C-alpha positions as CSV (number, residue, x, y, z in Angstrom):
1,M,-28.0,-123.2,-36.3
2,S,-24.7,-122.0,-35.2
3,K,-21.4,-124.1,-35.0
4,A,-22.4,-125.4,-31.4
5,S,-25.6,-126.1,-31.8
6,D,-24.8,-128.6,-34.9
7,T,-22.2,-130.3,-32.7
8,I,-24.3,-130.9,-30.0
9,N,-26.7,-133.2,-32.1
10,K,-24.4,-134.4,-34.4
11,S,-22.5,-135.8,-31.0
12,R,-23.0,-138.8,-29.4
13,K,-20.7,-139.2,-26.7
14,I,-20.2,-136.1,-24.6
15,V,-18.2,-135.3,-21.5
16,L,-19.4,-132.5,-19.1
17,K,-17.2,-130.8,-16.8
18,I,-19.2,-128.8,-14.1
19,G,-17.5,-126.3,-12.5
20,S,-17.3,-125.8,-8.8
21,N,-18.7,-121.5,-9.5
22,V,-21.5,-123.5,-10.9
23,L,-22.7,-125.7,-8.5
24,T,-22.0,-123.6,-5.0
25,G,-23.4,-120.7,-4.0
26,D,-21.8,-117.8,-1.9
27,D,-22.1,-120.0,1.4
28,G,-20.2,-122.8,-0.3
29,K,-23.4,-125.2,0.1
30,I,-24.5,-127.2,-2.5
31,D,-27.4,-125.7,-5.1
32,E,-29.4,-127.8,-6.1
33,S,-31.7,-126.7,-7.9
34,I,-28.7,-125.7,-9.9
35,V,-27.9,-129.8,-9.9
36,E,-31.7,-130.0,-10.1
37,D,-31.1,-127.8,-13.5
38,I,-28.6,-129.9,-15.0
39,V,-29.4,-133.2,-14.6
40,D,-32.6,-132.3,-16.3
41,Q,-31.1,-131.4,-19.4
42,V,-28.5,-134.5,-18.7
43,S,-31.5,-136.6,-18.9
44,E,-32.8,-134.8,-22.0
45,L,-29.4,-135.5,-23.9
46,I,-29.4,-139.2,-22.9
47,K,-33.5,-139.7,-24.2
48,G,-31.8,-137.9,-27.3
49,G,-29.5,-140.8,-28.5
50,K,-26.6,-139.6,-26.5
51,Q,-24.6,-140.5,-24.0
52,V,-22.9,-138.0,-21.0
53,A,-20.2,-139.1,-18.8
54,L,-20.1,-135.9,-16.1
55,V,-16.8,-134.2,-14.9
56,S,-17.9,-132.6,-11.3
57,S,-15.5,-130.2,-9.3
58,G,-17.4,-128.9,-6.2
59,A,-16.1,-131.0,-3.5
60,E,-14.0,-128.4,-1.6
61,A,-16.5,-125.1,-1.4
62,S,-19.0,-128.0,-0.1
63,G,-17.3,-128.9,2.3
64,L,-15.9,-125.5,4.0
65,G,-19.7,-125.2,2.9
66,V,-20.9,-127.5,5.6
67,T,-18.6,-126.7,7.5
68,G,-18.4,-122.8,7.9
69,L,-14.6,-123.1,8.8
70,W,-13.2,-120.7,5.8
71,S,-11.2,-119.0,8.0
72,R,-8.7,-122.3,7.2
73,H,-9.2,-122.1,3.2
74,G,-5.7,-121.3,2.3
75,D,-3.8,-125.0,4.4
76,M,-3.8,-127.3,1.5
77,N,-4.2,-130.1,4.6
78,F,-6.7,-128.7,5.6
79,R,-8.6,-127.9,1.5
80,Q,-7.7,-132.0,1.5
81,A,-9.8,-132.8,4.3
82,M,-13.3,-130.2,3.3
83,C,-12.8,-132.7,0.4
84,A,-13.4,-135.8,2.0
85,V,-16.4,-134.1,3.2
86,G,-17.5,-132.0,0.3
87,Q,-17.3,-134.9,-1.8
88,V,-20.3,-137.0,0.1
89,E,-22.2,-133.9,-0.2
90,L,-21.5,-133.5,-3.6
91,M,-22.4,-137.3,-4.4
92,M,-25.6,-137.3,-2.2
93,A,-27.2,-134.1,-4.8
94,Y,-26.1,-135.9,-7.8
95,K,-28.3,-139.3,-7.0
96,R,-31.3,-137.0,-5.5
97,C,-31.2,-135.6,-8.3
98,F,-30.7,-138.3,-10.6
99,E,-33.2,-140.2,-8.9
100,K,-36.1,-137.8,-10.4
101,I,-35.4,-139.4,-13.4
102,D,-34.8,-142.9,-12.1
103,T,-31.3,-143.1,-13.8
104,V,-27.9,-144.4,-11.7
105,V,-24.7,-142.7,-10.5
106,G,-21.9,-143.8,-10.0
107,Q,-18.5,-142.0,-8.3
108,I,-15.0,-142.4,-10.2
109,L,-12.4,-140.6,-8.2
110,L,-8.7,-140.2,-10.3
111,T,-5.9,-138.3,-10.0
112,W,-3.3,-137.7,-13.6
113,R,-1.3,-141.1,-12.5
114,D,-4.4,-143.0,-13.4
115,F,-3.8,-141.4,-17.1
116,A,0.0,-142.3,-17.2
117,D,-0.2,-145.2,-15.4
118,E,-1.1,-147.4,-18.7
119,Q,-2.5,-150.3,-17.1
120,H,-4.4,-147.8,-14.5
121,K,-5.8,-146.3,-17.8
122,L,-7.1,-149.3,-19.3
123,H,-8.8,-150.1,-15.7
124,V,-10.4,-146.3,-15.9
125,R,-11.4,-146.5,-19.6
126,N,-13.3,-150.3,-18.7
127,T,-14.8,-149.2,-15.9
128,L,-16.2,-145.8,-17.9
129,F,-17.5,-147.7,-20.8
130,T,-19.3,-150.6,-18.5
131,L,-21.0,-148.0,-16.3
132,I,-22.2,-146.1,-19.1
133,D,-23.2,-149.3,-21.2
134,E,-25.4,-150.1,-17.9
135,G,-27.1,-146.8,-18.1
136,V,-24.9,-145.3,-15.2
137,V,-23.8,-141.5,-15.5
138,P,-19.7,-141.9,-14.0
139,V,-19.2,-138.9,-12.1
140,I,-15.9,-138.3,-12.2
141,N,-13.5,-136.5,-9.8
142,E,-10.5,-136.1,-9.0
143,N,-9.0,-137.8,-5.7
144,D,-8.3,-134.7,-4.1
145,S,-7.7,-135.7,-0.4
146,I,-5.0,-137.7,-1.5
147,N,-3.9,-135.7,-4.2
148,V,-2.9,-132.1,-4.9
149,D,-3.1,-131.4,-8.4
150,E,-6.9,-129.8,-8.7
151,L,-6.5,-128.0,-5.6
152,T,-3.3,-126.2,-7.4
153,L,-3.3,-126.7,-11.0
154,G,-7.0,-126.8,-13.1
155,D,-10.6,-127.2,-11.3
156,N,-10.6,-130.8,-13.2
157,D,-10.5,-128.9,-16.6
158,R,-7.8,-131.2,-18.2
159,L,-9.4,-134.4,-15.9
160,A,-12.1,-133.4,-18.1
161,A,-9.8,-133.1,-21.4
162,L,-7.7,-136.4,-20.1
163,T,-11.5,-138.4,-19.5
164,A,-13.0,-136.9,-23.1
165,S,-10.1,-138.2,-25.1
166,L,-9.6,-141.6,-22.7
167,W,-13.3,-142.1,-23.8
168,N,-13.0,-141.3,-27.4
169,A,-16.0,-138.7,-27.2
170,D,-17.4,-136.2,-29.7
171,L,-17.5,-133.6,-27.9
172,L,-16.2,-131.7,-24.2
173,I,-18.8,-129.8,-23.1
174,M,-17.6,-126.9,-20.4
175,M,-19.7,-125.5,-17.4
176,S,-18.7,-122.1,-15.6
177,D,-20.2,-119.2,-14.0
178,I,-19.7,-117.5,-17.1
179,D,-21.1,-117.2,-20.5
180,G,-18.5,-117.6,-22.6
181,L,-15.1,-116.6,-23.5
182,Y,-14.6,-112.9,-23.5
183,D,-11.5,-110.7,-24.9
184,R,-10.9,-109.9,-21.8
185,P,-12.0,-110.6,-17.9
186,P,-15.6,-109.1,-17.0
187,G,-14.9,-107.2,-14.7
188,S,-11.7,-105.3,-16.2
189,S,-11.5,-102.0,-17.7
190,G,-13.3,-101.5,-21.3
191,E,-16.3,-103.2,-22.6
192,P,-15.8,-106.7,-22.4
193,T,-17.1,-108.7,-25.5
194,L,-17.7,-112.4,-25.9
195,I,-16.4,-114.3,-28.2
196,H,-19.0,-116.9,-30.1
197,E,-16.1,-119.4,-32.1
198,V,-12.7,-120.0,-31.6
199,E,-10.5,-121.7,-35.0
200,D,-7.1,-120.5,-34.6
201,L,-5.9,-120.8,-30.1
202,E,-2.6,-119.6,-30.7
203,E,-4.1,-116.8,-32.0
204,M,-6.7,-116.2,-30.3
205,K,-3.9,-116.3,-27.3
206,R,-2.3,-113.3,-28.8
207,N,-5.0,-111.2,-29.2
208,I,-7.1,-111.7,-25.6
209,D,-6.2,-111.2,-22.0
210,I,-7.1,-115.0,-20.2
211,S,-5.7,-114.0,-16.8
212,G,-7.5,-114.6,-13.1
213,K,-9.2,-117.1,-11.5
214,S,-12.1,-117.3,-8.8
215,E,-12.0,-117.8,-5.1
216,L,-13.1,-121.0,-5.2
217,G,-12.5,-122.2,-8.6
218,T,-9.3,-122.9,-8.5
219,G,-9.2,-123.1,-12.9
220,G,-9.7,-119.8,-15.3
221,M,-10.1,-119.2,-18.6
222,Q,-6.0,-120.4,-18.6
223,T,-7.2,-123.5,-17.7
224,K,-10.0,-124.0,-20.2
225,I,-8.0,-123.1,-23.3
226,E,-5.6,-125.6,-22.3
227,A,-8.7,-127.8,-22.2
228,A,-9.8,-126.6,-25.2
229,E,-6.4,-127.1,-26.8
230,E,-5.6,-131.0,-25.6
231,V,-9.0,-132.1,-26.7
232,R,-7.9,-130.7,-30.6
233,K,-5.0,-133.3,-30.1
234,Y,-7.8,-135.9,-30.6
235,G,-10.3,-133.9,-33.7
236,M,-13.2,-132.6,-30.6
237,P,-14.4,-130.0,-29.9
238,M,-15.1,-127.9,-26.7
239,L,-18.0,-125.5,-26.2
240,L,-17.9,-123.3,-23.1
241,V,-21.0,-122.2,-21.6
242,N,-22.9,-121.0,-18.4
243,G,-24.1,-123.6,-16.3
244,K,-25.9,-121.3,-14.4
245,Q,-28.1,-120.3,-16.8
246,K,-31.0,-122.2,-16.7
247,G,-31.4,-124.6,-19.3
248,V,-28.4,-123.6,-21.3
249,L,-27.9,-126.6,-23.1
250,T,-30.7,-127.1,-24.7
251,S,-31.2,-123.5,-25.2
252,I,-27.9,-123.8,-27.8
253,K,-28.9,-127.2,-29.0
254,N,-32.1,-125.7,-29.7
255,G,-30.0,-122.4,-31.6
256,T,-31.6,-119.6,-29.4
257,E,-28.0,-119.3,-27.1
258,T,-24.9,-119.2,-27.6
259,G,-21.3,-120.1,-25.4
260,T,-18.0,-120.2,-26.8
261,F,-16.8,-122.8,-29.4
262,F,-13.3,-124.2,-29.8
263,H,-13.2,-125.7,-33.2
264,S,-11.4,-129.2,-33.3
């Protein structure tokens, strides 16, 4: 059994971060079959006695997909407005899919300031714990309509790490649209090699190329590595997997698939 599968099986509290490119198609619209597959995997984890909190990107892409107004994608004010539109689409997709497994979802919209202010942080923590204790699955996103940090800094990767540490989670799982961390960006010259485990983050950063990001996802490998560094401060491991691969968490849990496991 791999370290990744062993950790999933032993973890009780899991934060699952889902990237924009996992949830949306080429047209930017939410792919509900992907959402349904992720929800089914979350349901399996919960039935196994685990607690799960979601940190989900996808609002901006979904807003653009619904309106079709791609020509203004570079305008920050317009991007914020599209997040307001897309957040509704995103939460409705989660609501529909979780209803199929008789589970209620609750939305939490945050900014980095909520983690910087101790009183705000306490309120966030209390809300998070209460929702989960009552059997509600929290769906957390950055409040992009009033805050531009996620739009410019990291596709919720930082938010996921902060949430995991605030909740004292056992594991942070990042769902991206690639199979894990490669020694160079897929599509670059040479054959990229998938790295299955990372024990020394500093040595890893010296030896691989982590440049590049997608058009809709504002993060990239750099922000995911920064998230791994953040949760490592609290003795927490992180797992990077391909969320577009059907049943990926179940497969990793059963030891038949792998991603990249960042040791704590």
